[in-house]
C-alpha positions as CSV (number, residue, x, y, z in Angstrom):
1,M,87.0,132.0,109.6
2,N,89.4,130.3,112.1
3,V,89.3,126.0,112.0
4,A,91.2,123.5,113.5
5,L,91.5,119.7,113.3
6,Y,91.9,117.7,116.3
7,A,94.7,115.2,115.1
8,W,95.2,113.1,117.8
9,S,97.4,110.3,116.3
10,G,100.4,110.5,114.5
11,L,102.0,111.7,111.1
12,G,99.8,109.9,109.0
13,D,96.8,111.0,110.3
14,A,98.3,114.8,109.9
15,L,99.2,114.5,106.5
16,M,95.8,112.5,105.5
17,A,94.2,116.2,106.8
18,L,96.3,117.8,103.6
19,P,93.4,118.4,101.5
20,L,91.1,119.9,104.3
21,L,94.1,122.1,105.7
22,Q,94.9,123.1,102.6
23,G,91.3,123.5,100.8
24,L,90.7,126.1,103.8
25,K,93.8,127.9,103.3
26,A,93.4,128.3,99.6
27,A,89.8,129.1,100.6
28,G,91.2,132.3,102.9
29,H,90.5,130.6,106.1
30,D,92.7,130.0,108.8
31,A,93.3,126.5,109.5
32,A,95.2,124.5,111.9
33,L,95.8,121.5,113.7
34,A,95.1,120.8,117.3
35,G,96.6,118.2,119.4
36,N,99.4,116.9,122.1
37,E,102.6,118.0,122.9
38,S,104.2,114.9,121.6
39,M,103.2,116.1,118.1
40,R,104.5,119.5,118.0
41,P,107.8,119.2,116.1
42,F,105.6,117.6,113.2
43,Y,102.8,120.4,113.7
44,N,105.5,122.8,113.6
45,F,107.1,121.4,110.6
46,L,103.8,121.5,108.4
47,A,103.1,125.0,109.6
48,E,106.6,126.1,108.6
49,A,105.8,124.4,105.1
50,G,102.9,126.6,104.7
51,V,100.3,124.0,105.1
52,C,98.6,125.5,108.0
53,G,98.5,128.1,110.8
54,E,100.2,127.8,114.3
55,P,99.3,124.5,115.8
56,L,97.2,124.5,119.1
57,I,98.8,122.2,121.4
58,Y,97.4,120.4,124.6
59,Q,99.8,120.1,127.6
60,S,98.6,118.1,130.5
61,R,99.9,120.3,132.8
62,T,98.4,123.7,131.3
63,P,95.1,122.7,130.0
64,S,93.4,125.8,130.6
65,S,95.7,127.6,128.1
66,W,94.7,125.1,125.4
67,A,91.3,126.1,126.3
68,A,91.6,129.4,126.2
69,R,93.3,129.1,122.3
70,L,90.1,127.1,121.1
71,R,87.6,129.5,122.5
72,D,89.2,131.7,119.8
73,L,88.0,129.2,117.2
74,D,85.0,129.5,114.9
75,I,85.0,125.8,114.4
76,L,86.6,122.7,115.9
77,L,86.7,119.5,113.9
78,L,86.7,116.3,115.4
79,P,88.0,113.5,113.2
80,P,85.9,110.0,113.0
81,D,87.2,106.5,114.2
82,A,89.3,108.3,116.9
83,H,90.8,106.5,119.7
84,W,90.7,109.6,121.9
85,K,93.5,108.8,124.0
86,D,95.1,111.9,124.5
87,H,92.2,113.6,125.9
88,K,89.8,112.0,128.3
89,A,87.1,114.9,128.0
90,L,87.1,114.9,124.3
91,A,86.2,111.1,124.6
92,S,83.4,111.4,126.5
93,F,82.2,114.2,124.7
94,K,82.6,111.4,121.7
95,A,80.5,108.8,123.5
96,A,77.7,111.2,124.2
97,G,77.0,111.1,120.7
98,I,74.2,113.6,119.6
99,L,74.7,115.7,122.6
100,A,78.1,115.9,122.2
101,R,78.2,119.5,120.2
102,P,76.1,121.7,123.2
103,V,78.3,119.9,125.8
104,L,81.5,120.5,124.3
105,R,80.7,124.2,123.3
106,A,79.7,124.8,126.8
107,A,82.5,122.9,128.4
108,L,85.3,124.6,126.4
109,G,83.5,127.8,125.6
110,L,83.3,126.6,121.9
111,K,81.7,128.5,119.2
112,D,81.1,125.2,117.1
113,A,82.4,121.8,117.3
114,R,81.6,119.2,114.6
115,F,82.6,115.5,114.2
116,I,83.6,114.5,110.7
117,A,81.4,111.9,109.0
118,E,83.1,108.7,108.2
119,A,83.7,107.6,104.9
120,R,84.4,104.0,104.5
121,V,86.0,102.3,101.6
122,K,86.3,98.5,101.0
123,T,89.0,96.0,101.5
124,R,90.5,93.1,100.8
125,S,90.4,91.9,104.1
126,S,88.1,88.8,105.1
127,K,88.2,90.5,108.9
128,A,87.4,93.8,108.0
129,P,85.7,94.3,104.5
130,E,85.3,98.1,105.1
131,A,87.8,100.4,107.0
132,V,87.2,104.1,107.7
133,N,89.1,106.2,105.4
134,L,90.2,109.0,107.1
135,A,91.5,111.1,103.9
136,L,88.3,110.6,102.1
137,S,86.4,111.8,105.3
138,Y,88.2,115.1,105.4
139,A,87.9,115.5,101.5
140,R,84.0,115.0,101.8
141,C,84.0,117.3,104.7
142,L,85.7,120.1,102.7
143,E,83.1,119.5,100.0
144,E,80.6,119.1,101.9
145,R,80.8,121.0,105.3
146,F,82.5,124.1,103.7
147,S,81.3,123.6,100.0
148,L,84.6,123.9,98.7
149,P,85.9,121.6,95.6
150,F,88.4,118.9,96.5
151,K,91.7,119.1,94.4
152,K,94.1,116.4,94.0
153,D,96.9,118.3,94.7
154,F,96.0,119.1,97.7
155,L,97.4,115.5,98.7
156,F,101.0,116.6,98.5
157,L,103.2,119.3,100.1
158,P,103.7,122.6,98.6
159,E,106.5,122.6,96.0
160,T,108.4,125.6,97.7
161,A,108.6,123.4,100.8
162,L,109.7,120.5,98.8
163,E,112.4,122.8,97.7
164,R,113.5,123.7,101.0
165,A,113.3,120.1,102.4
166,R,115.7,118.8,99.5
167,G,118.3,121.5,100.4
168,E,118.0,120.9,104.2
169,A,118.7,117.1,103.4
170,L,121.6,117.8,101.2
171,P,124.7,118.1,103.5
172,R,123.5,114.6,104.8
173,L,123.1,113.0,102.2
174,M,126.6,114.3,101.1
175,E,128.0,113.0,104.4
176,A,126.9,109.6,103.4
177,G,128.5,109.7,100.0
178,F,124.7,110.2,98.2
179,S,125.0,113.5,96.6
180,Q,124.9,112.7,93.3
181,E,124.5,108.6,93.5
182,P,121.0,107.3,93.0
183,Y,119.1,105.6,96.0
184,A,116.0,104.5,97.2
185,A,114.6,104.6,100.7
186,L,113.2,101.9,102.8
187,Y,110.8,102.2,105.8
188,R,110.0,98.6,107.5
189,A,108.4,99.6,110.5
190,T,107.2,101.9,113.4
191,K,108.2,100.0,116.7
192,G,108.8,96.1,117.5
193,K,108.2,93.4,114.9
194,T,104.5,92.9,114.7
195,R,104.6,95.7,111.9
196,D,107.5,94.9,110.4
197,L,108.7,94.1,107.2
198,P,110.6,90.7,107.2
199,E,114.3,90.2,106.7
200,A,113.9,87.9,103.3
201,L,111.4,90.5,101.6
202,I,113.9,93.3,102.4
203,R,116.9,91.3,100.8
204,K,114.6,91.0,97.5
205,I,114.1,94.6,97.5
206,S,117.8,95.4,98.2
207,E,118.7,93.1,95.1
208,F,116.1,95.0,93.2
209,C,117.9,98.2,93.9
210,T,121.2,97.0,93.0
211,A,119.9,95.6,89.7
212,K,118.4,99.1,89.1
213,G,121.7,100.5,90.1
214,W,120.4,102.5,93.3
215,R,121.7,102.2,96.8
216,L,119.4,101.4,99.7
217,I,118.8,103.1,102.6
218,E,116.9,102.5,105.7
219,V,115.3,105.3,107.4
220,G,112.9,105.6,110.6
221,G,112.9,105.1,114.3
222,S,116.1,103.7,116.2
223,G,115.9,102.4,119.7
224,P,116.2,98.9,121.4
225,E,113.1,97.9,119.7
226,A,114.0,98.4,116.5
227,P,115.4,95.4,114.4
228,T,118.7,95.7,113.0
229,P,119.5,96.7,109.2
230,C,119.8,93.9,106.7
231,P,123.2,93.3,105.4
232,G,123.9,95.9,102.3
233,V,121.3,98.4,103.5
234,L,122.9,101.4,104.8
235,D,121.3,102.1,108.3
236,W,120.3,105.7,108.5
237,R,117.5,105.5,111.0
238,G,117.5,108.1,113.9
239,Q,116.2,111.4,115.1
240,L,116.2,113.2,111.8
241,N,114.2,116.3,111.7
242,F,110.9,116.8,109.4
243,W,112.8,119.0,106.8
244,E,115.8,116.6,106.4
245,L,113.1,113.5,106.2
246,A,110.9,115.2,103.8
247,G,114.1,116.1,101.8
248,V,115.6,112.4,101.9
249,F,112.2,111.1,100.2
250,G,112.2,114.0,97.9
251,R,115.6,113.3,96.5
252,A,114.8,109.5,96.5
253,R,114.0,107.3,93.2
254,M,111.7,105.3,95.1
255,V,110.6,104.5,98.7
256,F,109.5,100.7,99.8
257,S,107.1,101.1,103.0
258,I,105.3,99.5,105.1
259,D,102.3,101.6,106.2
260,G,102.8,104.4,108.9
261,G,103.5,107.8,109.0
262,L,106.7,107.9,107.1
263,L,104.8,106.2,104.1
264,H,102.4,109.0,104.1
265,L,105.2,111.7,104.3
266,A,106.9,109.9,101.3
267,L,103.7,110.4,99.4
268,A,103.1,113.9,100.4
269,C,106.5,114.5,98.8
270,R,105.3,113.2,95.4
271,T,107.7,110.3,95.6
272,K,106.9,107.3,93.8
273,T,106.2,104.7,96.8
274,V,105.5,100.6,97.0
275,S,103.9,99.8,99.8
276,V,103.0,96.6,101.0
277,W,100.3,97.4,103.6
278,G,97.3,99.1,104.2
279,P,94.2,100.5,101.9
280,T,94.0,103.8,103.9
281,I,95.3,106.6,101.0
282,P,92.8,107.5,98.6
283,E,93.9,108.7,95.1
284,S,90.7,110.7,94.2
285,R,87.1,110.9,95.8
286,T,86.7,107.6,95.4
287,N,90.0,105.3,94.4
288,P,91.5,104.1,97.6
289,Q,95.0,103.9,95.2
290,F,97.4,106.5,93.8
291,S,97.4,105.8,90.5
292,G,101.0,106.3,88.6
293,H,102.2,107.6,92.1
294,Y,101.4,105.2,94.9
295,A,101.0,100.9,94.2
296,L,100.0,98.8,96.8
297,C,101.8,95.2,96.3
298,R,99.2,93.3,97.9
299,Y,96.5,93.6,100.6
300,L,97.3,91.6,103.7
301,P,94.8,88.6,104.2
302,F,93.8,90.0,107.8
303,Q,93.1,93.8,109.1
304,P,96.4,94.6,111.2
305,Y,94.7,97.6,112.8
306,L,92.3,95.2,115.1
307,D,94.0,92.0,116.0
308,G,97.6,92.3,114.4
309,P,98.7,89.7,112.4
310,Q,98.5,85.8,112.9
311,P,101.8,83.6,112.4
312,T,100.3,81.6,109.8
313,N,98.9,84.4,107.7
314,A,102.3,86.9,108.2
315,A,104.7,84.8,106.0
316,Q,102.1,84.3,103.1
317,A,101.3,88.3,103.4
318,F,104.8,89.1,102.7
319,D,105.8,86.3,100.4
320,F,106.6,88.6,97.5
321,S,109.0,87.3,94.6
322,A,111.5,89.5,93.0
323,A,109.1,89.5,90.2
324,D,106.4,91.1,92.2
325,I,108.5,93.9,93.4
326,A,109.8,94.8,90.2
327,R,106.2,94.9,88.5
328,A,105.0,97.0,91.4
329,A,108.0,99.4,90.5
330,Q,107.2,99.0,87.1
331,A,103.6,100.4,87.7
332,L,105.2,103.7,88.8
333,A,107.4,104.2,85.5
C-alpha cells in the first residue's frame, strides 16, 4: 500500500511523524512525505536515512505533476491542526469538514484521503490548558487506522543513519578543534527575538558546560534577524546540511534548546536534550515527556503558539538558576 503524509510546516512536524512513517515501513507499506519545495532538502535527508520513500513535492509552477503522483497513492493522510498555508485547495477541503474526503478524491483523483484525528495533551499553560500533540496523533493513527503497534524506537532515526551522520560531521568538528574534545550544543531560536533564549540564560548554560569540562557551540540559523552569539560560545551557525547537523547532535554530550525543528532533530538522534519550551513531544503513548532522554525544565506561563510571549511573563519564564540547569541535566544522567 502506498501512503503519503502531507507534512505542511517544518522540521519538527516531519520528525514527529517518525512513528507513523517507520511503523508503516516496518509493516511493508510504502510511506512518504508530501509537502512544498522549501522542505525538499529535509525530506531528502529522511528518505536517504531510510525513514521513508522519495518525497512528493508540491511546486506552485507545476502543480499538475504533484497531482499526478498523488493519484498513485492508496491513501493521502492530512494532519490535524494544520495551517494549510502551502496549498489553498487543501485549506478549502479542511474547511469542508465531512465533505472533504469525496471532494478531495474527486479534485485530485485520489483513491482515499483521511484527516488524522487530533490527540490532545494537557499543558501547564493557563491560556491553553490543552494542545494538539502531533506525535501522539500520528502514533494513534498508526494503531487505530492501520492496526499496527506503536513502538518507542520509532521516535528515533535508524542507528545506521546516525553512524553515517557522525562520520559526515567529523571533518567539520575537526576543523573547529572538536574531534576529541567534549562539547554541548545550543539551539537558541529560529528567527528574530520573539522565540529566543535570553543572553543571561545562555551565560548560565555556558558556565554549567565549563564546569563539566565541555565547550558550548551554537548551531541553527544565521542572518540579519539572528542575534549575535554570547561571549564564550562558539558560533557555528549557518547552512550546515542535515547530515552534518545530525552528526553534530549525535556526537554532543548534551543539547540545550528552545522548542523548534532542531530540538526534534536532536531528540531523533538519541541525544540528551534539555529544553525550556514546549509540551509537544511524547515519550510514550500518554506521557508528553521523554523519560531519561528529554527533560523539560519548565513550562512557560503562556502559550507561545497562540499569542507570543508577553514581556512581563517572558523574563519570569526564562529565569532559571544555575541549580535549575544542573538539576535538569542531572535528570538525564
